[in-house]
C-alpha positions in Angstrom: -296.9 7.1 134.0 -298.8 8.0 131.2 -302.2 9.5 131.5 -305.0 7.4 130.0 -307.6 9.4 128.1 -310.9 8.1 128.3 -313.2 8.4 125.5 -317.1 8.8 125.5 -317.5 5.1 123.8 -315.2 3.4 126.3 -317.6 4.7 129.4 -320.6 3.7 127.4 -321.2 7.7 127.6 -321.9 8.3 123.7 -323.5 11.8 123.3 -325.4 10.3 119.8 -327.0 7.6 121.8 -330.8 8.5 122.5 -330.1 6.7 126.4 -327.4 9.5 126.7 -329.9 12.0 125.4 -332.5 11.2 127.7 -330.3 11.2 130.7 -329.1 14.7 129.5 -332.6 15.9 129.6 -334.5 13.8 131.9 -336.2 16.3 134.0 -337.4 18.3 130.8 -338.8 15.0 129.2 -340.0 13.9 132.7 -342.2 17.2 133.0 -343.4 17.1 129.3 -345.0 13.5 129.5 -346.2 14.6 133.2 -348.0 17.6 131.3 -349.3 15.8 128.3 -350.8 13.2 131.2 -351.9 15.9 132.8 -353.9 17.1 130.2 -355.2 13.7 129.0 -356.7 12.6 132.3 -358.5 15.7 132.6 -360.7 15.0 129.6 -360.7 10.9 130.1 -361.0 10.8 133.9 -362.0 13.7 135.3 -361.5 15.3 139.3 -363.0 13.5 142.3 -361.6 12.1 145.3 -359.9 8.0 145.4 -363.4 6.7 143.8 -364.9 4.1 146.3 -365.2 1.4 143.4 -361.0 1.0 143.6 -361.3 0.6 147.4 -361.2 -2.6 149.4 -363.2 -2.7 152.7 -360.7 -4.8 155.0 -363.0 -4.0 157.9 -364.6 -7.6 157.8 -361.6 -9.9 156.8 -359.5 -7.8 160.0 -362.7 -8.1 161.9 -362.7 -12.0 161.7 -359.2 -12.2 162.1 -359.0 -10.2 165.8 -362.0 -12.4 166.4 -360.3 -15.7 165.5 -357.2 -15.0 167.5 -358.9 -14.0 170.5 -361.7 -16.8 170.8 -358.2 -19.2 170.3 -355.7 -17.2 171.9 -356.5 -19.6 175.2 -356.5 -22.7 173.1 -355.2 -22.9 170.1 -351.8 -25.0 169.6 -350.3 -22.1 167.8 -350.6 -19.9 170.8 -350.3 -22.4 173.4 -346.7 -23.9 172.3 -345.5 -20.9 170.5 -346.7 -17.4 170.9 -347.8 -18.5 174.3 -344.1 -19.5 175.3 -342.5 -16.3 174.0 -345.3 -14.4 175.9 -343.8 -16.7 179.1 -340.3 -16.1 178.3 -340.7 -12.1 178.2 -342.7 -11.7 181.1 -340.3 -13.9 183.4 -337.2 -12.1 181.9 -338.7 -8.7 182.6 -340.1 -9.4 186.1 -336.6 -11.2 186.9 -334.6 -8.0 186.0 -337.3 -5.9 187.7 -336.8 -8.1 190.9 -333.2 -8.0 190.8 -333.1 -3.6 190.1 -335.3 -3.4 193.3 -333.5 -6.0 195.2 -330.0 -4.0 194.6 -332.3 -0.6 195.5 -331.8 2.7 194.6 -328.2 3.0 196.0 -327.3 -0.4 194.2 -328.7 1.0 191.3 -327.0 4.1 191.2 -323.5 2.9 192.4 -324.2 0.4 189.7 -324.6 3.1 187.4 -321.8 4.9 188.3 -319.3 2.3 188.5 -320.0 0.9 185.0 -319.9 4.5 183.6 -316.3 5.0 185.5 -315.3 1.8 183.8 -316.2 2.4 180.2 -316.3 6.4 179.6 -314.1 7.9 182.6 -314.8 9.9 185.9 -317.0 13.0 184.4 -319.8 10.6 182.8 -319.6 8.3 186.1 -320.7 11.7 188.0 -323.4 12.7 185.5 -325.1 8.6 185.9 -324.9 9.1 189.1 -326.5 12.6 189.2 -329.0 11.3 186.6 -330.2 8.0 188.6 -330.5 10.7 192.0 -332.6 13.0 190.1 -334.8 10.4 188.7 -335.6 9.5 192.4 -335.5 13.0 193.3 -338.7 13.6 191.0 -340.7 10.7 193.1 -339.8 8.3 189.5 -337.6 5.6 190.9 -340.2 2.9 190.6 -341.3 3.9 187.0 -337.9 4.2 186.2 -337.0 0.7 187.3 -339.9 -0.5 185.2 -338.5 1.2 182.2 -335.1 0.2 182.6 -336.2 -3.6 183.3 -338.1 -3.3 179.7 -335.3 -2.1 178.2 -332.6 -4.6 179.5 -334.6 -7.2 178.1 -335.3 -5.9 174.8 -332.1 -4.3 174.0 -330.6 -7.8 175.1 -333.2 -9.6 172.5 -332.6 -6.8 169.9 -329.0 -7.1 169.7 -328.8 -10.7 169.5 -331.3 -10.7 166.9 -329.3 -8.0 164.9 -326.1 -9.3 165.2 -327.6 -13.0 163.9 -329.3 -11.1 160.7 -326.1 -8.9 160.4 -324.0 -12.0 160.7 -325.4 -13.5 157.7 -325.9 -10.5 155.9 -321.7 -9.4 156.5 -320.9 -13.1 155.2 -323.6 -13.6 152.3 -324.1 -11.7 149.1 -327.7 -13.1 148.8 -328.7 -12.4 152.1 -327.4 -8.7 152.2 -329.3 -8.4 148.6 -332.7 -10.0 150.6 -332.2 -8.3 153.8 -331.5 -4.5 152.8 -335.0 -3.8 150.9 -336.7 -4.9 154.7 -334.3 -2.9 156.3 -334.9 0.1 154.3 -338.7 -0.2 154.7 -338.3 -1.1 158.5 -336.0 2.0 158.7 -338.9 4.5 157.9 -341.5 3.1 159.1 -342.8 5.5 161.9 -342.7 3.9 165.7 -346.6 3.3 166.0 -346.9 1.0 163.0 -345.2 -1.6 165.0 -347.5 -1.7 167.8 -350.6 -3.1 166.0 -349.6 -6.4 165.2 -347.6 -7.4 168.1 -351.3 -6.4 169.8 -353.3 -8.5 167.3 -351.1 -11.4 168.3 -350.1 -10.9 172.1 -352.9 -8.7 173.4 -352.1 -5.5 175.5 -349.4 -6.0 178.0 -345.6 -6.1 178.7 -345.1 -9.0 175.9 -346.1 -6.8 173.0 -344.6 -3.9 174.1 -341.3 -5.7 174.2 -341.5 -7.5 171.0 -342.6 -4.3 169.3 -339.6 -2.8 170.7 -337.3 -5.5 169.5 -338.8 -5.6 165.8 -338.2 -1.5 166.0 -335.0 -1.5 167.5 -333.1 -4.4 166.1 -332.7 -3.3 162.3 -329.9 -0.7 163.2 -327.9 -3.2 165.0 -328.1 -5.4 161.7 -327.4 -3.1 159.7 -324.3 -1.8 161.2 -322.9 -5.4 161.7 -323.4 -6.3 158.0 -321.8 -3.1 157.2 -318.8 -3.5 159.7 -318.1 -6.9 158.3 -318.6 -6.3 154.6 -315.9 -3.4 154.9 -313.4 -5.4 156.7 -309.9 -4.4 155.2 -309.2 -6.8 152.6 -305.5 -6.7 153.0 -305.8 -8.0 156.8 -308.6 -10.3 155.4 -306.3 -11.9 152.5 -303.0 -12.0 155.2 -305.5 -14.4 157.4 -306.5 -16.4 154.4 -302.3 -16.6 153.3 -301.6 -18.2 157.0 -303.9 -20.7 156.5 -306.8 -19.4 158.7 -310.7 -21.3 157.9 -313.5 -19.1 157.7 -314.3 -19.4 161.4 -310.7 -18.5 162.2 -311.2 -15.2 160.4 -314.4 -14.3 161.4 -313.4 -14.5 165.0 -310.1 -13.4 165.1 -310.1 -10.7 162.0 -313.4 -9.6 160.8 -315.3 -9.2 164.1 -312.3 -7.4 165.8 -312.1 -4.9 162.7 -315.9 -4.2 162.9 -315.9 -3.5 166.7 -316.6 0.3 166.1 -319.5 -0.3 164.1 -320.8 -2.7 166.7 -320.8 -0.2 169.4 -322.3 2.1 167.4 -325.1 -0.3 166.6 -325.4 -1.1 170.2 -325.8 2.7 170.8 -328.4 3.1 168.4 -330.1 -0.2 169.2 -330.4 1.6 172.7 -331.3 4.7 172.0 -334.2 3.1 169.8 -335.4 0.7 172.3 -335.6 3.1 174.9 -337.6 5.4 172.5 -339.9 2.6 171.6 -340.3 1.5 175.0 -341.8 4.8 176.2 -344.0 4.6 173.0 -345.0 1.3 173.6 -346.5 2.6 176.8 -349.7 3.0 174.8 -350.4 -0.7 174.7 -349.0 -1.4 178.3 -345.5 -1.3 178.4 -346.0 0.6 182.0 -342.9 2.9 183.4 -342.1 6.2 182.6 -343.9 6.3 179.0 -346.9 5.3 181.0 -346.7 8.0 183.3 -346.3 10.6 180.5 -349.1 9.2 178.4 -351.4 9.4 181.2 -350.6 12.8 181.7 -351.0 14.0 178.3 -354.6 12.5 178.2 -355.5 14.5 180.9 -353.3 17.7 179.7 -351.2 17.4 183.3 -348.3 18.9 182.0 -346.6 18.8 185.1 -347.1 14.8 185.7 -345.8 14.6 181.9 -342.7 16.7 182.6 -341.9 15.2 186.3 -341.8 11.5 184.0 -340.0 13.1 180.8 -337.0 14.5 182.6 -336.5 11.0 184.1 -336.3 9.4 180.2 -334.4 12.4 178.9 -331.6 11.6 181.7 -331.8 7.8 181.1 -331.3 8.5 177.7 -328.7 11.1 177.8 -326.6 8.9 180.2 -327.3 5.7 177.7 -326.0 7.2 174.8 -323.0 9.0 176.4 -321.8 5.9 178.0 -322.0 3.6 174.8 -320.5 6.3 172.6 -317.6 6.9 174.6 -317.0 3.1 174.9 -317.0 3.2 171.1 -314.6 5.9 171.0 -312.3 3.9 173.6 -311.7 1.4 171.0 -308.3 1.6 169.3 -306.7 3.8 172.0 -304.0 3.0 174.3 -304.6 1.7 178.0 -303.2 5.0 179.3 -305.5 7.2 176.9 -308.6 5.6 177.3 -308.6 5.3 181.5 -309.8 4.7 183.7 -307.0 3.0 185.9 -308.5 -0.1 186.3 -308.4 -2.5 183.2 -309.8 -5.7 182.4 -311.6 -8.0 185.0 -310.4 -6.2 187.6 -312.3 -3.1 186.7 -315.5 -5.4 186.2 -314.9 -6.8 189.7 -314.9 -3.4 191.2 -318.0 -2.8 189.8 -319.6 -5.8 191.1 -318.2 -5.7 194.3 -319.3 -1.7 195.0 -322.7 -2.9 193.6 -323.4 -5.3 196.1 -321.5 -3.3 199.0 -323.8 -0.5 198.2 -327.0 -2.7 198.0 -326.3 -3.9 201.5 -325.6 -1.0 203.4 -328.5 0.5 202.3 -330.3 -2.5 203.5 -328.9 -2.3 206.8 -329.1 1.3 207.4 -332.6 1.8 205.7 -335.0 0.8 203.2 -333.9 -0.3 199.7 -336.6 2.3 198.4 -335.8 5.8 197.8 -337.2 7.8 200.7 -340.8 9.9 200.2 -339.4 12.6 202.3 -336.8 12.9 199.8 -338.4 13.3 196.6 -339.3 16.9 195.4 -342.8 17.3 193.4 -342.6 19.8 190.5 -346.3 19.0 188.8 -347.9 21.6 190.7 -345.3 24.4 190.3 -345.2 23.3 186.4 -349.1 23.0 186.0 -349.2 26.7 188.1 -346.5 28.0 185.5 -348.9 26.6 182.3 -351.7 28.3 183.6 -349.6 31.5 184.1 -348.4 30.7 180.3 -352.2 30.4 179.8 -353.4 33.3 180.7 -351.0 35.5 179.9 -349.0 33.9 176.9 -351.8 31.9 175.1 -353.3 35.3 173.6 -353.8 39.0 173.7 -350.1 39.9 173.8 -349.3 43.2 172.2 -347.8 43.0 168.8 -346.8 39.4 168.3 -349.7 38.0 169.5 -349.9 34.9 172.0 -348.6 31.0 171.4 -352.8 30.0 170.9 -353.1 32.6 168.0 -349.7 31.3 166.3 -350.8 28.0 166.2 -354.5 29.4 165.3 -352.7 31.4 162.3 -350.2 28.5 161.4 -353.4 26.0 161.4 -355.7 28.4 159.4 -353.0 29.5 157.0 -350.7 26.6 156.2 -352.2 23.6 157.5 -356.0 24.1 156.2 -355.1 25.3 152.5 -352.1 22.9 151.9 -354.8 20.1 153.6 -357.6 21.4 151.3 -355.3 21.5 148.2 -354.5 17.9 148.3 -357.5 16.9 148.9 -359.2 18.6 146.0 -356.5 17.5 143.3 -357.9 14.5 141.3 -356.5 11.2 143.0 -354.9 10.5 139.5 -353.1 14.1 139.5 -351.6 13.4 142.9 -350.2 9.8 141.6 -348.5 11.5 138.8 -346.9 14.3 140.8 -345.9 11.4 143.4 -344.1 9.9 140.0 -342.9 13.0 138.7 -341.1 13.8 141.9 -339.6 10.1 142.2 -338.6 10.3 138.4 -336.9 13.3 138.3 -335.0 12.2 141.9 -334.6 8.9 141.5 -335.0 5.6 139.1 -337.8 4.0 137.7 -337.6 1.3 140.6 -338.3 4.0 143.2 -340.8 5.9 141.1 -343.0 2.3 140.7 -342.4 2.2 144.6 -343.4 5.1 145.2 -347.0 5.3 143.0 -347.8 1.8 144.4 -347.4 2.8 148.2 -349.5 6.1 147.3 -352.0 4.0 145.4 -352.4 1.4 148.0 -353.3 4.2 150.4 -356.4 4.8 147.9 -356.9 1.0 148.1 -357.1 1.0 152.0 -359.8 3.3 151.9 -358.5 6.1 154.0 -357.3 8.7 151.4 -358.7 11.5 153.0 -357.0 10.9 156.2 -353.9 10.1 154.6 -353.6 13.4 152.8 -354.4 15.2 156.1 -351.4 13.5 157.9 -349.4 14.5 154.6 -350.4 17.8 154.7 -348.9 18.1 158.4 -345.5 16.5 157.2 -345.1 18.8 154.0 -346.0 22.1 156.6 -343.4 20.7 159.1 -341.0 19.6 156.7 -340.7 23.1 155.1 -340.6 24.7 158.6 -337.9 22.3 159.7 -335.8 22.9 156.4 -336.3 26.7 156.1 -334.6 26.9 159.6 -332.3 23.8 159.8 -330.6 24.7 156.6 -330.5 28.5 157.9 -328.8 27.5 161.5 -327.0 24.6 160.0 -325.1 27.1 157.3 -324.7 29.6 160.1 -322.7 27.0 161.9 -320.8 25.5 159.1 -319.6 29.3 159.0 -318.9 30.2 162.6 -316.6 28.0 164.7 -318.3 29.8 167.7 -322.1 29.0 166.5 -321.0 25.3 165.9 -319.5 25.2 169.2 -322.6 26.6 171.5 -325.1 24.5 169.2 -323.3 21.3 169.8 -324.4 20.1 173.2 -327.9 21.3 172.3 -328.1 18.9 169.6 -326.3 16.1 171.4 -329.2 16.4 173.9 -332.2 16.5 171.4 -330.8 14.1 169.4 -330.8 11.8 172.6 -334.6 12.8 173.7 -337.2 9.9 172.6 -340.3 10.9 170.3 -343.0 10.8 172.8 -340.8 13.8 175.3 -341.6 16.3 172.4 -345.2 16.4 173.2 -344.8 17.7 176.5 -343.4 21.2 175.8 -345.3 21.9 172.9 -348.8 21.1 174.8 -347.7 23.6 177.5 -347.0 26.0 175.3 -349.6 25.5 172.3 -352.7 23.5 174.0 -353.9 20.4 172.0 -354.5 20.1 167.9 -352.7 19.8 164.6 -350.4 22.7 164.8 -348.8 21.6 168.0 -348.0 18.2 166.7 -346.5 19.8 163.6 -344.5 21.9 166.0 -343.2 18.7 168.0 -342.3 16.9 165.0 -340.1 20.3 163.6 -338.4 20.2 167.1 -337.8 16.5 166.8 -336.3 16.9 163.1 -334.5 20.0 163.2 -330.7 18.6 165.0 -330.4 15.9 162.4 -331.1 18.6 159.6 -328.5 21.2 161.3 -326.1 18.9 162.0 -326.2 16.9 158.5 -326.4 20.5 156.8 -323.5 21.3 159.1 -321.4 18.7 158.1 -322.2 18.6 154.3 -321.1 22.4 154.2 -318.1 21.9 156.3 -316.9 18.5 154.2 -316.7 20.9 150.7 -313.1 20.7 149.6 -311.0 23.5 151.0 -308.9 23.7 148.0 -311.9 24.5 146.1 -313.1 27.2 148.6 -309.6 28.7 148.3 -309.5 29.0 144.8 -312.8 30.2 144.6 -311.5 33.3 147.1 -308.5 33.9 145.3 -310.4 34.7 142.3 -312.3 37.2 144.4 -315.6 35.8 145.1 -317.1 37.0 148.3 -318.6 35.3 150.9 -321.8 35.1 149.7 -320.6 33.7 146.1 -319.2 31.3 147.8 -322.4 30.0 149.6 -324.2 30.1 146.5 -321.8 29.1 143.9 -319.8 26.7 145.5 -320.6 25.4 148.7 -324.1 24.7 148.2 -323.8 23.0 145.1 -320.6 20.9 146.3 -323.1 20.2 149.2 -326.4 19.0 147.0 -325.7 15.3 148.4 -326.0 16.4 152.1 -328.3 18.8 151.8 -330.7 16.1 149.8 -329.8 13.5 152.6 -330.7 16.1 155.5 -334.4 16.4 153.1 -334.8 12.9 153.4 -334.0 12.7 157.1 -336.2 15.7 157.6 -339.1 13.8 155.9 -339.1 10.6 157.6 -338.4 12.3 161.1 -341.1 14.9 161.1 -343.7 11.6 159.8 -342.5 9.7 162.5 -343.9 12.7 165.4 -346.8 13.7 162.9 -348.4 10.4 163.7 -347.6 10.3 167.4 -349.2 13.6 167.6 -352.3 12.1 166.9 -352.3 11.8 170.9 -352.1 15.1 171.2 -354.9 16.6 168.5 -353.3 15.7 165.2 -355.9 14.0 164.1 -355.6 11.7 160.7 -353.9 8.3 160.5 -352.2 8.7 163.9 -355.7 9.3 165.7 -357.1 6.1 164.1 -354.0 4.2 165.3 -354.8 5.0 169.0 -358.5 5.0 168.7 -357.8 1.5 167.0 -355.8 1.0 170.3 -357.8 2.1 173.0 -360.9 0.8 171.5 -360.0 -2.6 170.4 -360.8 -1.6 167.2 -357.8 -3.7 165.5 -359.0 -3.3 161.7 -359.3 0.3 162.4 -356.0 0.5 163.7 -354.5 -1.6 161.5 -355.9 -0.3 158.4 -354.3 3.2 159.7 -350.7 1.6 160.3 -350.7 -0.2 157.1 -351.6 3.2 155.5 -348.7 5.2 157.5 -346.2 2.3 156.5 -347.2 3.5 152.9 -346.8 7.1 153.4 -343.5 6.6 155.0 -342.3 4.5 151.8 -343.5 6.8 149.2 -342.1 9.8 151.1 -338.8 8.1 151.3 -338.6 7.5 148.0 -339.2 10.3 146.6 -336.7 12.3 148.8 -333.8 9.6 148.3 -331.7 10.1 145.0 -329.7 7.2 143.6 -326.3 7.0 144.2 -325.6 7.8 140.5 -328.2 10.5 140.4 -326.2 12.3 143.4 -322.9 11.9 142.4 -324.2 13.6 139.0 -325.6 16.4 140.8 -322.9 16.8 143.0 
């Protein structure tokens, strides 16, 4: 076989072309052009914040829309015969599932959880599931747990159906896939709070709005992974099925869907986790359950009560994540490898019989509800511990200072200067900075999207609050990346460190966003610094894990070659691993930005202020105009941050 020599002209990379010259010196050209525009703008435009003449006051129109919806909600045909039926169906579904759970009682639900976990994941996870549900009852949170579980069942079922249908259409049609991809990309970067206000506007405060917000938030992962699984089906298998005369429907049912089972179960896992996270956040709009207990406790700074409700949320998340992940891992294994012993319908018959038997026995022996005498109250001891921390750790600790001192210093030395610096910059200079960052890392299309998204924030009239939120995001991302990169590099260079970190990262990645507010309130009180601290804790696991995988994914042959040339460990890190792991590191930056923004916005509940506070205020006071404008600004901010930190595939490959 003769090697084929590819000339520059054959690939369109002729060094003499202007396009090639621009591509090689792209960053320099962009920076020079930005400097010229900066000097020109300083003379022609001057400084100042976003001009009022370029803002659009939506308070009046949104107020009129809100008033019209409230006035016509009980009489207009659109609400009576469409939204009304949807709302009633959601209420009846959640109530039906909740009544079934209550009828099964604590014994029936616990045994069902254990048997289902045993059926799909094995004995160890079955024991974990049983222990988790018993602990929820011991904490006195059985009824709120069942309320959250009932909402979860309905929301997940609807999310899976909606996501699977969208994914099926996108997987079978290139046109639908191209149309759906930007929508899913945008929804992926939208913080959870942004989903609450539109549904509240239509359905009001209550369970229907909470369920539908959860469905809209949780359906995209199922749609994306379903489409991915169908489109990545083995071409050889599909060609063989076609050659045997199978119709399109037969190929779908017998080839595409079976080949995409792993992606489908991964989509189910992600949908469940996102639904639980959103179901907890939706307590702000009347979801009830465990999230409502956490929300009410945080509102009164009752850390003990918040922790008592937060622990069951974490337990639910861990059990649901482990069971669905184990079910996905069993695909492709033999029956003996997969276990348990019972397989097929016989195993599910055991699950049903065991659940019914446990429920009946519990009713005959005692009440179906968990006895109050068996509960353990942790709120008072936790609040006493928080009180001790307030007295001894908040301030006055020799040498290192207290947690309140750290929060104050972080606010004074970092958050305030970053916020003031952003608000001091002329509005056009900030748009130019966004354009430069997006152009250096992406394309003209991503640059235009980022600039328009940032400009839309000014047009909405929330420029200063958005910059306040942006300052918190930038500070949180900086801390997250410094810690995350250091820990990720350490884990990649030591198997022992990686083994120790793995269970910690697994637990932290399954915890809903809302739960992270509890420990920071206990340690730092309320304010912007605690909101940033919660965001850092939430984003760290993803950054650490992506960094570790990227560093470990460097070609061992390249590492061995550098070692044979006498490179030290530090030289290998700087000259080989970090450059070759650049795509993974950029992905870690992007994910860190998106995750930090998601929690910084929720930090409005604990004194974070800015856009998050406006959303909470709008929801609490019924001021939907304020809340909707803030929600739209959050979406624009998330879109801009995603675009300036998400390099295109072409530029990633070039940099790698």
